[in-house]
Legacy VTK file of the C-alpha trace (Angstrom):
# vtk DataFile Version 3.0
C-alpha trace
ASCII
DATASET POLYDATA
POINTS 219 float
0.021 -0.088 0.044
1.256 3.423 -0.841
-0.007 6.958 0.082
-1.226 9.439 -2.566
0.552 12.406 -1.106
4.366 12.948 -1.517
4.813 10.841 -4.598
5.245 13.345 -7.521
6.477 10.906 -10.198
4.235 9.290 -12.683
4.668 5.438 -12.829
2.921 2.663 -14.689
0.468 2.642 -11.739
-0.713 6.027 -12.382
-0.367 9.482 -10.829
0.263 9.499 -7.079
0.730 13.162 -6.581
-2.659 14.437 -5.245
-1.977 18.017 -6.623
-1.767 16.810 -10.326
-5.407 15.246 -10.354
-6.748 18.358 -8.778
-5.568 20.407 -11.774
-8.267 18.503 -13.731
-11.297 19.479 -11.617
-13.674 21.889 -13.189
-13.185 25.454 -12.240
-16.774 25.737 -11.014
-16.102 23.137 -8.415
-12.946 24.623 -7.408
-14.695 28.001 -6.838
-17.563 26.206 -4.874
-15.310 24.182 -2.506
-11.855 25.580 -2.653
-8.571 24.095 -4.038
-7.200 23.046 -0.695
-10.476 20.990 0.074
-10.143 19.228 -3.276
-6.473 18.386 -2.841
-7.157 17.076 0.835
-10.083 14.844 -0.629
-7.588 13.134 -2.694
-5.301 12.175 0.134
-5.504 8.462 1.232
-3.939 5.099 0.597
-4.124 3.323 -2.749
-3.351 -0.433 -2.854
-2.939 -2.701 -5.911
-6.562 -3.724 -5.780
-7.791 -0.058 -6.037
-5.339 0.462 -8.867
-6.721 -2.405 -10.827
-10.344 -1.169 -10.301
-9.429 2.293 -11.447
-7.643 0.741 -14.441
-10.642 -1.065 -15.501
-12.972 2.005 -14.892
-10.600 3.876 -17.335
-10.745 1.188 -19.947
-14.487 1.130 -19.737
-14.640 4.775 -20.091
-12.324 4.888 -23.134
-14.357 2.009 -24.746
-17.632 3.987 -24.262
-16.105 7.074 -25.729
-14.896 5.160 -28.833
-18.449 3.600 -29.251
-19.954 6.925 -28.909
-17.787 8.446 -31.580
-18.561 5.561 -33.909
-22.252 6.165 -33.350
-21.969 9.835 -33.945
-20.131 9.221 -37.250
-22.740 6.676 -38.318
-25.480 9.110 -37.440
-23.881 11.744 -39.579
-23.384 9.520 -42.375
-27.148 8.381 -42.463
-28.307 11.876 -41.969
-26.319 13.069 -44.866
-27.703 10.292 -47.091
-31.418 11.033 -46.302
-31.512 14.631 -45.006
-28.608 16.474 -46.734
-31.000 19.138 -47.844
-32.612 19.758 -44.525
-29.797 19.420 -42.161
-28.763 23.109 -42.636
-32.158 24.582 -41.823
-32.521 23.826 -38.122
-28.927 24.808 -37.612
-29.961 28.440 -38.582
-32.149 28.725 -35.512
-30.166 30.340 -32.623
-28.812 27.854 -30.288
-29.142 24.739 -32.584
-25.877 23.238 -33.593
-25.427 20.471 -36.320
-25.461 17.586 -33.994
-28.793 18.801 -32.543
-30.050 19.295 -36.011
-29.070 15.626 -36.864
-30.656 14.120 -33.638
-33.971 16.085 -34.283
-34.133 15.073 -37.930
-33.551 11.480 -37.108
-36.576 11.402 -34.934
-38.882 13.516 -36.962
-37.772 12.826 -40.528
-38.302 15.377 -43.201
-41.912 14.905 -44.043
-43.656 17.637 -42.133
-46.870 16.783 -43.849
-47.059 13.847 -41.518
-47.524 16.071 -38.514
-50.180 18.392 -40.031
-49.908 21.376 -37.722
-46.802 22.978 -36.401
-47.899 22.264 -32.783
-48.161 18.577 -33.289
-44.385 17.747 -33.039
-44.572 19.085 -29.621
-47.390 16.781 -28.746
-45.506 13.807 -30.161
-42.504 14.665 -27.973
-44.766 14.774 -24.985
-44.424 18.451 -24.270
-48.149 19.357 -24.614
-49.548 20.326 -21.200
-52.229 17.815 -20.002
-55.319 19.206 -18.283
-57.003 16.679 -15.915
-60.069 18.304 -15.140
-62.759 17.012 -12.624
-65.942 18.881 -11.452
-64.478 22.038 -12.802
-61.188 21.601 -11.152
-57.832 21.084 -12.929
-56.156 18.116 -11.196
-53.043 17.959 -13.479
-51.080 20.072 -15.859
-48.234 17.460 -16.323
-46.836 16.918 -19.687
-47.765 13.756 -21.602
-45.840 10.709 -22.349
-44.118 10.996 -25.754
-40.802 10.450 -27.658
-38.144 11.019 -25.111
-35.328 10.921 -27.801
-37.110 13.917 -29.575
-37.852 15.720 -26.296
-34.268 15.657 -24.780
-32.447 17.718 -27.426
-34.966 20.697 -27.670
-35.043 20.740 -23.800
-31.364 21.312 -23.756
-31.475 23.836 -26.432
-34.070 25.708 -24.598
-32.152 25.497 -21.274
-28.991 26.931 -22.992
-30.978 29.692 -24.916
-32.957 30.831 -21.934
-29.891 31.521 -19.944
-29.024 34.544 -22.223
-31.222 37.681 -21.675
-29.887 38.972 -25.003
-31.765 36.356 -27.097
-35.574 36.217 -27.800
-35.740 32.794 -25.958
-33.962 34.213 -22.912
-36.214 37.400 -22.721
-39.349 35.175 -23.186
-38.224 32.793 -20.436
-37.583 35.745 -18.049
-40.953 37.106 -18.660
-42.787 33.710 -18.249
-40.739 32.816 -15.116
-42.596 35.683 -13.505
-45.989 34.096 -13.715
-45.130 30.422 -13.643
-42.457 27.926 -12.207
-39.113 28.041 -14.079
-39.426 24.469 -15.284
-42.794 25.153 -16.900
-41.448 28.359 -18.643
-38.592 26.206 -19.835
-40.957 23.605 -21.416
-43.150 26.518 -22.995
-39.815 27.764 -24.657
-39.059 24.105 -25.748
-42.497 24.000 -27.508
-41.805 27.298 -29.270
-38.487 26.032 -30.546
-40.117 22.878 -31.909
-42.599 25.035 -33.638
-39.961 27.161 -35.239
-38.153 23.969 -36.392
-41.148 22.749 -37.969
-41.838 26.023 -39.831
-38.164 26.155 -41.063
-38.487 22.680 -42.295
-41.993 23.117 -43.855
-41.000 26.205 -45.787
-37.551 25.113 -46.685
-36.096 28.391 -45.874
-33.446 29.390 -43.114
-34.561 30.861 -39.855
-35.613 34.453 -40.092
-36.531 36.182 -36.855
-39.535 38.190 -37.796
-41.175 35.361 -39.756
-40.448 32.466 -37.571
-40.821 34.037 -34.079
-44.238 35.574 -35.115
-45.372 32.050 -36.118
-44.156 30.532 -32.915
-45.871 33.260 -30.803
-49.199 32.787 -32.672
-49.183 28.917 -32.311
LINES 1 220
219 0 1 2 3 4 5 6 7 8 9 10 11 12 13 14 15 16 17 18 19 20 21 22 23 24 25 26 27 28 29 30 31 32 33 34 35 36 37 38 39 40 41 42 43 44 45 46 47 48 49 50 51 52 53 54 55 56 57 58 59 60 61 62 63 64 65 66 67 68 69 70 71 72 73 74 75 76 77 78 79 80 81 82 83 84 85 86 87 88 89 90 91 92 93 94 95 96 97 98 99 100 101 102 103 104 105 106 107 108 109 110 111 112 113 114 115 116 117 118 119 120 121 122 123 124 125 126 127 128 129 130 131 132 133 134 135 136 137 138 139 140 141 142 143 144 145 146 147 148 149 150 151 152 153 154 155 156 157 158 159 160 161 162 163 164 165 166 167 168 169 170 171 172 173 174 175 176 177 178 179 180 181 182 183 184 185 186 187 188 189 190 191 192 193 194 195 196 197 198 199 200 201 202 203 204 205 206 207 208 209 210 211 212 213 214 215 216 217 218
């Protein structure tokens, strides 16, 4: 058994200097807890069994990263084969990168006529509010079950977009948060984003603030 502290050299058994791993910690964690607390938390005793377990964890992590990279490559290949014309369109919407556009198109396809109205993709993703009313009283406003794979990406897009007060979505989230819970306001923004994506794909034209935002607000 050997202590972590005091061993500054890197060997085949890994880094034993507790200061070196602390440099890899995210800055937000350092600011929250302090560097000295993080360094002290790395102090301890590591034996050969722990080293073997950590080695296996690293190997598993590297394998998952390689598999993820292959999946993303394959996703891009398939999307380029079937949605080459549509891929650039969602990417023109603020906050949507190419990867997000690929994921959304892989779930919705490029046939907007299959949905009918612009609000239907939100319902298919399970983002439409559900009013359970009994004797004139609303029992529940929870969202419905839907396509979780389609739901995840727009939710993350709206989460990032709503954090900036300089964007339309950020301003809209700030206004909505004053009269409803933050999570509900976030889902409302997510529905607007799906409506905008639908309209962009429907028209085949890049995002244009005046046209697309007006369509989303009127939906």
